[in-house]
C-alpha positions, 0 to 999 in steps of 0.5 A, spaced: 308 375 821 301 376 824 300 371 830 295 366 827 299 365 820 300 357 820 303 357 812 303 360 806 307 362 800 311 368 800 312 371 793 318 377 792 322 379 786 329 379 787 333 386 787 340 388 786 344 390 793 341 397 792 334 395 792 332 395 784 330 390 779 335 388 774 334 385 768 340 379 769 335 378 775 329 378 775 324 373 778 321 370 783 323 367 789 317 362 792 319 361 801 313 355 803 314 357 811 311 353 817 312 357 824 318 354 826 321 350 819 322 353 812 324 349 805 327 353 800 323 351 794 327 355 788 328 361 785 327 362 777 330 367 774 327 368 766 323 361 767 331 357 769 332 354 776 338 358 779 343 353 784 343 355 791 350 354 795 348 357 802 340 359 805 339 361 812 334 363 815 333 367 821 326 372 822 325 371 815 332 374 813 335 371 808 342 371 806 343 366 800 349 366 794 346 364 787 349 363 780 347 367 774 350 366 767 356 363 770 358 367 775 356 368 782 352 374 784 351 375 791 343 377 794 344 379 802 339 382 806 333 379 803 328 382 808 327 388 805 325 384 799 320 380 803 317 387 806 315 388 799 312 381 798 306 382 793 303 375 796 302 371 803 296 366 801 295 359 804 299 354 800 296 347 799 300 341 802 303 338 796 307 332 799 305 325 797 307 321 803 302 319 807 303 320 815 300 315 819 300 316 827 298 311 832 292 313 836 293 313 843 292 317 850 296 323 849 293 324 842 285 321 841 283 327 846 278 332 843 283 337 843 289 334 840 286 330 835 284 336 831 291 338 831 294 331 829 289 333 823 292 340 822 299 338 823 299 333 817 296 326 819 294 322 813 292 315 816 290 314 823 292 307 826 287 304 831 292 299 835 288 293 837 293 291 842 290 295 846 283 296 845 279 296 851 271 295 851 267 303 848 274 307 847 274 305 839 267 306 839 267 313 841 274 314 838 271 313 831 266 317 829 270 323 832 276 321 828 271 321 822 268 329 825 274 332 826 276 330 819 270 333 815 270 339 819 278 340 818 277 339 810 282 334 811 281 326 807 283 322 813 283 314 813 283 310 819 287 303 819 286 298 824 292 294 827 290 286 828 294 284 835 296 277 831 299 272 836 303 274 841 308 270 845 310 272 852 313 269 859 309 269 865 310 273 871 316 272 876 316 270 883 322 274 886 328 277 882 331 272 876 338 274 875 341 269 869 349 268 867 351 266 861 353 258 861 347 257 866 342 252 865 335 254 864 328 250 863 322 253 858 315 250 859 308 252 859 306 253 866 302 247 870 298 251 874 297 259 876 303 259 881 307 256 876 312 262 876 318 264 873 323 262 878 330 260 880 329 252 883 333 248 888 338 245 884 339 253 881 336 252 874 332 259 872 325 256 870 322 260 864 315 258 864 309 261 859 301 261 859 298 255 856 295 258 850 294 255 844 299 259 840 304 258 845 303 251 845 303 250 838 311 254 839 313 250 845 312 244 840 316 246 834 322 248 839 328 243 836 335 243 839 339 248 837 334 253 836 335 260 839 329 263 843 330 270 844 326 273 850 326 281 851 327 283 844 333 279 844 337 282 851 336 274 853 338 269 848 336 262 850 339 255 845 335 250 846 339 243 848 334 238 850 327 236 849 324 233 856 316 233 854 311 236 849 311 242 853 318 243 855 325 244 853 332 245 857 336 251 854 342 254 855 342 261 857 347 265 851 345 272 854 344 273 861 342 278 865 334 280 870 328 275 867 323 280 867 316 279 867 312 278 861 316 279 856 316 278 849 318 271 846 321 271 839 324 264 835 328 267 829 328 260 825 321 257 828 315 258 823 309 256 828 303 252 826 298 256 828 292 260 825 294 267 824 289 271 827 288 269 835 280 269 837 282 275 840 283 278 832 278 275 830 274 280 835 278 286 833 276 285 826 269 283 826 268 289 830 272 294 825 269 291 819 263 293 822 264 300 822 260 306 818 263 308 815 268 303 813 275 303 815 280 303 809 286 298 812 286 292 816 293 289 818 294 283 820 301 282 824 306 276 824 304 274 817 309 268 815 304 265 809 299 267 804 294 262 807 295 267 813 291 273 809 286 268 807 282 267 813 280 275 814 278 274 807 274 269 810 272 272 815 270 278 810 266 273 806 262 270 812 260 277 815 257 278 807 262 285 806 261 287 800 267 289 795 266 296 795 265 297 802 272 292 804 278 294 807 285 295 803 289 288 806 295 290 810 300 284 811 305 288 816 312 284 815 316 282 821 319 274 821 324 271 816 318 266 814 315 272 811 321 274 806 322 266 804 314 266 802 314 274 800 311 273 793 305 269 796 303 274 801 303 280 796 299 275 792 293 276 797 295 283 799 293 290 797 297 295 801 303 293 805 308 294 811 314 293 814 315 292 820 321 293 823 321 292 830 320 285 830 323 284 823 329 287 826 329 282 833 328 276 828 332 277 822 338 282 826 337 289 826 343 289 821 340 285 815 334 290 816 335 296 811 337 292 805 330 288 807 326 295 808 329 297 801 327 289 797 321 289 800 318 296 798 321 295 792 318 289 790 310 292 793 311 297 789 313 294 782 306 289 785 301 295 785 301 295 792 298 302 796 300 305 800 307 301 802 308 304 809 314 303 814 314 303 820 317 302 827 322 307 830 322 313 826 322 318 831 322 315 837 326 320 841 320 325 840 316 321 845 320 325 850 323 331 846 321 336 842 326 336 836 328 329 833 335 327 832 338 328 825 338 320 824 330 319 825 330 325 820 335 321 816 330 314 816 324 318 815 327 321 809 331 314 807 324 311 807 322 316 802 328 316 797 327 308 798 319 309 794 315 308 800 309 311 800 308 313 807 312 313 814 308 310 821 309 314 828 307 309 834 309 311 841 310 317 839 303 319 837 300 314 841 304 316 848 309 321 847 309 328 850 309 331 843 304 327 839 303 333 834 309 336 833 311 329 831 307 329 826 308 335 823 314 334 824 315 327 820 310 331 815 315 337 814 321 331 813 316 327 809 315 333 803 322 336 804 325 328 801 320 329 795 322 337 794 330 332 793 328 327 790 328 329 782 335 332 784 337 325 787 335 321 781 338 325 777 345 324 781 344 318 781 343 318 773 
C-alpha cells in the first residue's frame, strides 16, 4: 500500500485455492482498511452473507473459513486475491456514534487539532473548569476553521464547571486513622489550614464560598462525607455550629490539599450555576457561529436547568441560535428527579466519575443502561457516556481490553456518543485515542444487528 494511504475499501473476487473463479464461490469481500487496524465487513456470495469463523489479517494476508452450501470451504492465501483488487478508493466513515473529545494543552495546538478531526472527532468539548482568559477566544475560531478545511461537520460542546466542593490547603503532613476524630468546618481566616490540633483531632477546613457554606449548613448527623473520590471517608457525629461539625474517620490516610468533597445523601440548597458558570455561559452564548451544546454539571433537579434558560432569555438569544441543553447526570438526586430534568433537556450526559463516587461504582453500570434507555425514549439527542472510557491512553498507545469493551458496551446500550476527557486533553496520544475510540464504536455498530438477533 502507498505510504499516504489512510483508509480504503478493497474489493476482491473470491476464487478457489488454485486461483480460479468458481460459480459456488463467486463474490466480493469488502475489507475496510485503516492503517494499523482492520475490520472484516462480510463476504457476499450470490447475494448471501457467509459466516466467518476465523479471520487473521497480517501484512494484508487474510486466512479465514467460510461456509458454502452447508459445507466448509477453506480459502487461504487471500494475498493473491488482494493483488487482483479492482478498486482501492477512499471509503466514507459510516460511523453513527459520535466521538466527543475534550480539548486541552495536548490537543489544541495548530499541529494536533487537524489530526484530532482527521481521526474522527465529531464534537469538541470545551471544559470551562480550566478556562483561562484568552484561551477559548483563540481556540474557537481555529476549531471552526480546521473543521471547514477538513470538510467535516465538527460541533462544539461548552461544559460548565458547576458547584465544586474542595477542602483547603494543608499545614504540613496530615495523617488520619480509622476511629480518629475530625472537625470539618469553614475557614475562619486565610491561615486556618488543614492540620492536626493540640488534642490530636484533625481540623479539615474549606473556604467559605456560597456553595460550601450551603453544604456545611446542610450536613446532619450520620451523613457520610467523602474526600478525594472516596479515598478518605468521614461520618458526621455532632453539629458544633452552622459552620462546623464533628466527624469520625471511617477510612483514614493522608489528607492532601484541595481534594474534592462529595456528600452522596445531600441535596444542597444552592443555585446550580455559580458566578463563574454564569460568566462562562454568557461567553459561550455569545460565540459566533453559535455552539451546538451547553452541558450543566451536578444537576439535581429541573429548576437547575431553568437557570441556564433564564440566561438565554436575558441575553435574548434567538431560538434557532440556542445550544442544546445537556445535563450531566452525576448525583443520586438527579436519578430521583430524572423525569423533571429530562423535561427541560435536549441532550444528556452520563457522567460516571462523580456518579460513581456518590452512587457507588457497583451501581453505575445498571444506572447507565437505565438512563440511556429513558433518554432515548424521551427523544433526547445525543446521549453521551463519559469518564474513564480509555483512561490508560493518557500514557499508553494501546487501550486495555476492558476499555474497548466499555466503549462498545455503551454503543450496545444505545449511546449516541462516547467521550474522551484527560486522554485527549492532557494525554500523550490524543489523536490516537480519538481514532481508537472511533474504530471501537464503528466495530460495535457492525456487530449490533447480530447482537439484536441473538437477543431475540
